[in-house]
C-alpha positions as CSV (number, residue, x, y, z in Angstrom):
1,M,78.9,130.4,140.8
2,K,77.9,133.3,138.5
3,F,76.6,136.5,139.2
4,N,73.5,138.1,137.1
5,I,74.1,141.7,137.6
6,K,70.7,142.6,135.5
7,I,69.0,141.2,139.6
8,V,71.2,142.8,141.5
9,L,70.4,146.6,139.9
10,I,66.6,145.5,139.7
11,L,66.5,144.9,143.0
12,F,68.7,148.5,143.5
13,F,66.1,150.6,141.4
14,I,63.2,149.3,143.1
15,L,64.3,150.7,146.8
16,G,65.2,153.7,144.8
17,I,61.1,154.2,143.9
18,Y,60.6,152.9,147.3
19,Q,63.0,155.8,148.4
20,A,61.4,158.4,146.6
21,T,57.8,157.9,147.4
22,N,59.1,157.9,151.6
23,A,62.1,160.8,151.5
24,Q,62.2,163.1,154.1
25,E,65.0,166.2,154.9
26,Q,68.3,164.7,155.9
27,K,72.0,165.8,155.8
28,P,74.5,164.2,153.8
29,Q,76.5,161.6,155.6
30,F,79.8,160.8,155.2
31,F,81.0,157.6,157.7
32,F,84.2,154.9,158.4
33,G,84.9,151.9,160.4
34,L,87.0,149.6,161.1
35,T,86.2,145.5,161.5
36,L,88.1,142.7,162.3
37,C,86.2,139.1,161.4
38,P,86.6,135.9,160.7
39,S,86.9,134.7,156.5
40,I,85.8,131.7,156.1
41,P,86.1,129.7,152.6
42,V,83.2,128.3,150.8
43,G,82.5,126.3,147.6
44,N,85.5,125.0,145.8
45,F,87.8,127.4,147.0
46,A,87.0,125.2,150.5
47,D,86.9,121.3,149.0
48,N,90.1,120.2,147.4
49,S,89.0,116.6,147.9
50,D,89.5,113.9,145.1
51,N,85.5,113.6,144.0
52,N,85.2,117.5,143.3
53,K,86.3,117.8,140.0
54,N,86.6,121.5,140.4
55,A,88.9,121.4,143.2
56,E,91.1,124.2,143.3
57,F,95.0,123.9,143.6
58,G,94.8,124.7,147.5
59,N,92.7,123.6,150.4
60,F,92.0,126.5,152.9
61,S,90.5,125.7,156.2
62,Y,90.2,128.6,157.7
63,G,91.5,132.9,157.2
64,I,91.1,135.7,159.1
65,S,90.6,139.8,157.6
66,D,93.1,141.1,159.9
67,M,92.3,144.9,158.5
68,L,88.4,145.6,157.3
69,L,88.2,149.2,156.4
70,D,84.4,150.5,155.9
71,F,83.9,153.8,154.0
72,G,80.3,155.3,152.8
73,F,78.6,158.7,151.8
74,I,75.0,159.1,152.2
75,F,73.4,161.5,149.7
76,K,71.7,164.6,151.1
77,N,67.2,163.8,151.2
78,S,68.5,160.2,149.9
79,R,68.9,156.7,151.1
80,F,71.7,156.1,148.2
81,G,74.9,156.5,148.5
82,L,78.7,155.1,147.7
83,S,81.1,153.0,150.0
84,A,84.2,151.3,149.7
85,T,85.8,148.9,151.2
86,Y,89.7,147.9,152.0
87,I,90.2,144.2,153.4
88,S,93.2,142.9,154.1
89,E,93.0,138.7,154.9
90,G,95.5,135.9,154.7
91,Y,94.0,132.1,154.4
92,I,96.0,128.9,156.0
93,V,97.0,126.3,153.2
94,N,96.8,122.6,154.5
95,R,99.4,121.5,151.8
96,D,102.2,119.3,153.1
97,V,104.9,122.4,152.6
98,E,104.7,123.5,156.1
99,N,103.9,127.4,157.2
100,S,101.8,127.8,153.4
101,R,99.5,130.5,153.3
102,L,97.7,132.6,150.9
103,D,97.0,136.7,151.5
104,F,94.7,138.7,149.4
105,S,94.1,142.5,149.6
106,N,90.6,143.8,148.1
107,I,89.7,147.5,146.9
108,T,86.2,147.6,145.9
109,L,83.3,150.2,145.4
110,G,80.0,151.0,144.7
111,P,76.1,151.7,145.5
112,M,75.0,151.7,148.6
113,Y,71.5,151.7,149.8
114,S,71.1,152.7,153.7
115,F,67.7,152.7,156.4
116,R,66.8,153.2,159.5
117,I,65.8,150.5,161.4
118,S,65.3,152.4,164.6
119,N,66.4,155.3,166.5
120,R,69.7,153.6,167.3
121,F,69.6,150.9,164.4
122,T,71.0,151.4,160.7
123,A,71.1,149.1,158.0
124,D,73.4,149.5,155.1
125,L,72.9,146.9,151.9
126,K,76.0,147.3,149.4
127,C,77.2,145.7,145.8
128,Q,80.8,146.8,145.3
129,F,83.4,145.6,142.4
130,G,86.7,146.5,142.3
131,Y,90.5,144.7,142.0
132,V,92.0,141.8,144.5
133,S,95.6,141.4,144.4
134,S,96.7,138.0,146.4
135,L,99.9,136.5,147.6
136,Y,100.6,132.7,147.6
137,R,103.4,132.1,150.1
138,L,104.6,128.5,149.7
139,S,107.2,128.8,152.6
140,G,106.2,131.4,154.5
141,T,108.6,133.5,153.3
142,N,108.7,136.0,149.7
143,D,111.2,133.9,148.5
144,N,109.4,131.0,147.1
145,S,106.0,133.0,146.4
146,M,103.6,133.4,143.4
147,Y,101.8,137.2,143.0
148,G,97.9,136.9,141.5
149,K,95.3,139.2,140.8
150,G,91.6,139.8,139.2
151,F,88.4,141.7,139.3
152,G,86.0,140.6,142.9
153,I,83.1,141.3,143.7
154,D,81.5,142.5,147.2
155,L,78.2,141.5,148.5
156,R,77.7,143.3,151.9
157,S,74.9,144.4,154.6
158,L,75.8,146.3,157.7
159,M,74.2,146.9,160.8
160,R,75.0,150.1,162.5
161,Y,74.3,150.4,166.7
162,Q,74.1,154.6,167.3
163,L,76.3,154.5,170.4
164,S,76.8,158.9,170.4
165,K,76.0,161.5,167.6
166,H,79.5,160.5,165.9
167,W,80.4,157.0,167.1
168,F,78.5,153.7,166.6
169,L,79.4,150.0,166.7
170,I,79.4,147.5,163.4
171,G,77.9,144.3,162.8
172,Q,78.9,143.0,159.1
173,C,78.3,140.0,157.0
174,G,79.9,139.9,153.4
175,Y,80.7,137.4,150.4
176,M,83.4,137.8,148.5
177,Y,84.2,136.7,145.3
178,S,87.4,136.8,142.5
179,N,89.2,135.2,139.5
180,Q,92.6,135.1,140.4
181,S,95.3,134.8,137.6
182,F,98.4,132.9,138.5
183,K,101.8,133.1,135.8
184,G,102.8,129.8,135.2
185,I,99.6,128.2,137.0
186,K,96.0,128.1,136.2
187,N,93.3,130.8,137.3
188,F,91.3,129.5,140.7
189,H,88.5,131.2,142.3
190,I,88.4,132.8,145.6
191,Q,84.8,132.8,147.4
192,A,84.9,133.9,150.8
193,L,82.4,135.0,153.9
194,N,83.2,137.4,156.0
195,V,81.6,137.8,159.3
196,G,83.1,141.0,161.9
197,L,82.6,143.4,164.8
198,G,83.7,146.9,164.6
199,V,83.4,150.5,166.1
200,G,83.3,153.3,163.5
201,F,82.4,157.2,163.4
202,K,79.9,159.2,161.4
203,I,80.0,162.6,160.7
204,G,76.7,164.5,159.2
């Protein structure tokens, strides 16, 4: 799958024009949240069948993001801001070797567009870029493992439900893509959907 960054930039430009014509007095805001969620492999990352000419070296049935930290900052009198995300996730590998798994750590950051739907609901749209490292455990330990790294793209939408002045619930979904480079074997592409729930805290 190829990404067209120009389309993403055009969409954020259109949102910027809309925000400028509908701006209201607003304090700057900072918030962070913790989310737990399943991670669903998609595309060639999930399909290693003989009929798939672009199949990767593993067949990943399912995964889980055991730590998804979201940070966001919204500028004063604006719906635009900056966001950062840290994700730690792992996948079970369907291979002959028992206890094989593939783990990732992702750090991405980028622009964010935030808009209020109602008094309690707020939506955040994020387009983030960053670094993704991976660890491919062939037998469940680090003794027989391979390390990879690569550039990552994280497209994510987040819904916040305000419980009180500072606390809120989080519902989010995202798409993660990365081209991972391993020494001695061919590169492969991560493609995964993350959907989860969590809790967050807002300042401002």
